[in-house]
N, C-alpha and C positions, 0 to 999 in steps of 0.2 A: 341357322347356322349350327354347327354341330358344337356342341359342350368340350370338347379336345380342340377347336379352332378359338372359342372365346378364351377358352385358360390360358392359348397359345398367347392371345392378342394384350390381356390382361397381363401376365406375366412381362410380355415386351414391354406395355405399357408401364408396369413398376419399375421394371430393371432401368426406361428411359427418364424415369421422375428418379430413382434412385444419384443417376450418374449426373444430373444436372443438377443437382445437391449439393454434387462434392465439394464444387468451386466454392461455394457458399459457406458450406461449413468448414473448409480451407480459411477461407480469410475472416473469419469470424473467432479462430484461435490467433493468426498469423498476422491481421492490417493491430498496426496500432495507433493507438486513439491519447489525443494530449486532450487535460483534462485543465481549464483554470478558475482557481475561485478564489474569493477578495476575503482574506477575514481584516474585520475592521475592529477598534478598539481604541481608546484613549488613552492607551499603555504605549500605540505605537510612537513614536515623535522621532525628532530630528534625522539621524542619518537612518534610521528604521523606515522611514514612509519609499513606500516601492519595494519593501524586502521583498526578495523571491524565494521561496523554497519549494525544491522539485523534491519529489517523492517515488522509491522505488519500490513494491513491495510485492511480495509471491514471486518472484521472477523461476522458483524452482528448478534451478537447473536449462533454464529455454533458452535458446538464440533466436534472435532477430539478426538474420546474416550471418557472415561470415565474422567469430570475434564479437557477435553482438554489434555489427556494425551500423544499423541502423536503430537501436538502441540508444549508442552511444550519441549519433549525430542529433536523433528527438531530442536526446536530454540535453545536448550542447544548444540545440536553438530554443530553450526556454531561457536561454543569458541567466543559469540558477545562481542567486548570491552564498546559496549552500541545498547540499543534496543529503537526504536522508533517509537510507535504508530499514526498514520497517516490519523485518522476520523473511524468514523463509525465502533464503537466498538460495539455498540447496536444498535438495530433494530426499526426504527420508527411505522413500521407496526407493526410487533410483537414485542413490548421493552421486555426483560427480562433484569432487569437492576444489578440484584444480580448476574445470569450468567456473564455478561461481567466484574463487578468488579472485579469475585474471576479469571478472568479470567487475569486481570491485575496483581492483587496481585500476581497471578506464574507466572508470568512472568517478575518482576520487582524481585523476588528474585534469576534469573538468572543473570542480568544484571542491571545496575544505566537505566531507562526506565523514555523516554519525550513522553507526548500527548499534540497533536491538534485536536481539533473539527471537523469533518465532519456534512456534511446536516444533514444526522438523528441525532444527537446530537441536532442540531440546530431546529428541529421541534421537539423538547420538549418542554414542557412551563417553561418560564424562571425560573420559581421558582424549577422546575424539573430536569431543566441542572444543576444548583450551587450548587443543591444540590448531583446529581452521580458526576460532577466534584471535591466536595468536596470529598465526599468520595475516588477518584480516588486516590487525594495526601493523606490522611491517609493510604490508603492500598500503599504507596511507589511510587506511579506514579507521576513524578513532568510534572503538568501543566503547558503549554507556550501558553498564553494566551497575545498574542500580544507585546512578550517583547522578549528577546533577553542575552544567561548570555553567559560567557567564562566560558569555560572548559579546566583546565589544567592540560597538563599530558606529565610536560618536554617542548611540544611546545604547545600551546593553538591554539583552534578555537572557533569560535561564531557560537551558535546552535540559530537557530532564528524561533518563532513560531509564524503564526497570523493565526487565526479564522477565522472558511471556509470562510466566505464572505466578509472578509475582505483586501484579499489578493492585490485584482484590487482597491485598496484606496488610499489614500499620507500615512497612519499605516505603509505599509512594505516599502515605500522609506522612512519615517522618522527611523525606527528600523537601514535601511544600511548606515545613514548617520552617518557620521564621524568616520566612522571605520574605522583601521590602515589597510592601503594599502597591506600591507604586512600578514595580518592576514586573514585566510581562514575561509569562512562562509559557511555557511551548513544553510539551511530552510527547514522547515518542513511547507507543506501546502497543504491541500485535495485533489484538486483538477487543475487536469493538464490542464486542456486548459486555464486558466491564462498566459499559458507560458509565452506571451509578457510581462508581468509587472514583472515576474520572471527576464527576460533579462535584463528590464528598470534599475532595480531596482540593477542591478549588482551581484546578488548570484552567489558565485560559481557553488553550488551544491544543488537541490533541489531535494527531497525524496515527491511523491504524489501518490496519489489512485484512488480512484472513477472510473477510466474507467472498473471495472471489466474485463480487458482484450478486451474489444468490445462483449465480451458476447458468441458469435459463433465466433472460430477463422477460415477462410480458408487460404491454402499454398497458397503465394503472395498475398494475398489479405490481411489478419490483421484480427481485428475485425471488425466482422460490424456495430454494434450499442454502443457510448457509450451517459449517459446523460450528457448534456449540448456540447455535438461533433455533434450526430445524428447520418446517417447513414456513414459508413465510416470514423470511425471519424480517426483523426491523431494521435494522440496520446494513445495507450492503454496500453503498454509493453516495456518493457526494457530502454535501455538509448537514450536519445538524445540531438544535440548539437543545443543550440540558442546563436551566438556566443560567448560569455567569457562563458555565462550558461552550465551547463551539468543536464540537468532533468532527476531522474529517475523514472520513471512508474512502481510500482506495480499492477501485474493483481489482486490482494486482496484475500482473503479469503475463505468469507461466500457468499452469496445471498441474495436479497432482493425481492424487487418487482414481479423479473424474475427469478424461482429457477435454471434455466438449463443452462451449460456450455458443449460447442462441443469444440474439443483441444484448452480447454483453463483450466487444470485443477490447483485449489487453489493454491496461491502461496507465499513463504515465501524468501523475501531476502535478500539478504547480500552482501553490497558495502563494499568493499576493498578501501584506501588511500593508494596512491603508490607517491614519488616526481617523479620529470623528469619534463617533456613537457606536455604540457595540453593536454591530452587526455582522450576518452572514449568508451565504448561502446561493444561490444560484439556480437558474429557472428549474421548475419540476423537481430539486430536491426540497427537505423535509430543513 
């Protein structure tokens, strides 16, 4: 067989494989996955038993269907008692604030919704960020900016929120100081690689994102790269036990500067609170 013929066949084969792969790679970034975890603690009592928190993280202006109809439908199907948005609702490289605001407004109609900033919000100019955050609150999303609120539901818990880059400062310790020992405290913070600061502050449950699931995930290995953690990152998805602190890391929903996911579909996380001995986790997670 002539070399030219072999080259043509090889090129055709490569093209066929590439064409066959397109639907796979497309679905990896557009199919939505719903992940469910249980957080157990003796601090979960009374009306908090079975309380469901659904987390939206790292949307980066992405739309799942017109007006985010698929994301909204999946969120509503989780029957959340509370919605939390853990940063990067918009994207600093391709900002579309109106799209982000519209998504947040629609989500806030499903359940009470709380929000903390991510690194992409902090890349905005201060004026633009303040305008964006103010507009979010006008549309029904409660911004937690270095503050704690007590939510009363027969039994109460404290919801704490810190700005993206302040979780590793005295700010978090100050927010946690003087808390009642018997009261459950849940932290919203964007970056999982600040894990030691969450543990040192004595947080019970932390909800984070930012790592995008490690972007490409391999069986037995996990994620390959995450911002702030580098190659083979430690915290990319699921539940992690850090002493008396449990951290839940969402794989996130959108993409930013790196647009391709592999074995790492966009994820909506729901955590159910249960009483009893402290434990957490799901199969295959740390």
